[in-house]
N, C-alpha and C positions, 0 to 999 in steps of 0.2 A: 123206676127209665125213664117217665116223663119229663124228671125232677134232673136225671142225670142231661137229656136235651135240653134242657131250660141251660143249664150251669154252661152246656155249651157254647152259647151264644145265639148270630144268628148266624155264623156258618151250618150249623148243625143244616139249618132247613137245606143248602143248597145243598149239603151231599144226603139229605132225606131227599131230593128230589132227581139227586145222579141214582140212589137207589137205589126209588121209582121205576127211569130208566131200563137200567142194566137187569132186574128182575120184568120187565117186557122186553127186553131182546132178548135173552136168554131164552124165557116162557115160546116168544112168535119162531124164533131161529129150532130151540125144541121139534116140535110142533111140526112144522114144513120142513123136518130132514126124516121126524116118524110118515110121514105122507107121501114122502118120499124116495119114502126100504120098499126095494124089491129083493124077492127072489132070485138075484141072477138068469139060476139053473133053468126052475122053475118055467120061467120069462123068457130066456132064448130056446125051450120048448116048442113053446104056444107059438113063438112068432117062427120059427122054423114050419112051424109043424102048418099057418094062416096060410102061410107065402107059398108050399106046397099046393094044397086047398084051393087058394083064396085066389094068390097070383098077385105081384110087388104094390099095384097100383089100390086094390084093394087093402091087402094088407095098409100101405101106405094112407093114405086116410083114413084110416083108425088109430098108427099110431101120433097121427094130428091131433085126435082128437081127447089124449091121452093128458093126463095131467103132473103123471110123472117124466120130468128130466129126463130120466134113461131113457125113456122111453123114443122123449120124441126123436134125441140123439138116432137113435137109434134106425126110424124114419125116417132121417138128413141123410144119413147109409144109404138104405137104403133107396133114398128118391139116387143116388152117383155112384147108387155096386156098377152099375155100366163102364166108371174111368177105370185104367191102372190101378194099382197098386196103393202104388204111395200117391196117386190123386189124393185114392179117396180115404188115408192117413190124414193128408192135413187137409182135409173138405171133413171129416170128423173132430177132428183142432180145432177149427176156426168157430165151427157148430158146439162144441161142449164151449171154448171162450166164451161169445154167446147167453147160455144159457150157464153161466158159472154166474157172469153178474145177480143173479135171481139168487144165488148160493150162498155169494157175499153176502145179501144184502143189509142193513144192518150189521154188520159186525168190523168196519169202523167207526162206530162211534161209540161201540162198546172197547170196543180196542182205547179211546180218547176216557170211555168215563174213568176208566181200570188208570190208567193216566195221571186222571186231574186231579177223581178224589183226594189222594197221596199228600198232592200238594194243596188244597183244601182247608186239609189233613190242617198245615204246617202250618198253613196258614193260623188260623183258626189259634195253634200253637205261638204264634208272633202278636197277634192279639190279646192275645190272654198275659204276653207276659209284660205284651205294655203295656195294661193296665198294671199288674204289678208293680211294675217300677211308678205307675200316675197314681198309685198308692204312697206308697214309699218317698215321691218327689213331694205332693203332699199335707206332711207329714200324718198322716195316718196306719204311722209304720205300727202303732201297738195297735189295729184293729186287727183282730184275726178274722171276721169277717168277711172287712172288706178281699186282705187277704187269699181268702181261699175265694172267692169266687173268682181270681186274674188263674190263679190256679186250677182250682178243676175245668175251668173255659179251653187254658193251656193242654192238663195231659184226653179228653174225651172228645175233640178232636181230632187232636191226631190217632187214638185205639178204633174212633168212627171210621176217621180215613181209611186207617187200615185195616178195617173190620169189614170194608163194603171194597178193597182192592184184592184183595185177598184170596175170594174165594171167587169173586167174579175171576177172575188169571185162569181161576181151577176149570170151572165153567168156557170161558171163552179156548180155554187150548182140546175142553174134549168137545167141542162147537168144530172148533178150527179141525178136529181129528174124523173130523165123521164128513168136513164135505171135501175133504182130500180125496177119503173111502173113493164117498159117492160119484167126482168129478174119474180119479183115477178104473175105477169098473162103469163104469160111462167109458171114459171111449173104449178098450177092451167088449165090451160089450155087441155094444155100434157094431169094431175090426167083422167081431166073428161071424155077422148074421152077413157082409158085404161077402167074408171067406161061404160063408155058406152057399150066396146065391151062386158065387161064379165058381163054384166048384160043383154043383147041380142045372144042367141046362133044360132042364124037366124046367124047373121053375117058368109060367107062363108071365104077359107085361102085364 
């Protein structure tokens, strides 16, 4: 494996950095989304019970201290539950957009790495072909060692670039689907809480 890496030439070091960056973002984002995971039914029942027993202000203070994005947006919904339902929807969407920045953090960079790694692989291919032409033009066409070096560099970098990009695309799509699910569930969850508050006059402020 190390011999193949060396044969790939200088581009392989850049590809290595890209692969390490992609792995870091994928792992970090995966762990972050796991922390954000919430059993919405259980959480909704807990918040409803807290609203009935402790009131809006106490529940709001508790939700603001939470790390989970969906609970913070729920707190935002409680804060503006006195508005009409259309205004509440707009308020929830605004809060969701603000939290979306945290969900999206790193995704643009991962997308960029996915785009650039195959291009770097192709660059390595071009450099390898240039080496081959240099060998031929230098009158060393009979030197199999010099020819094989250029061919190896051309092939290895292309394979490496695709080998990084393809798994990264799959992970990107997986993470994207989880982010979209969190966002959709967040707005629905928060709106259900406001409906509960508006339908229960016994809830104290």
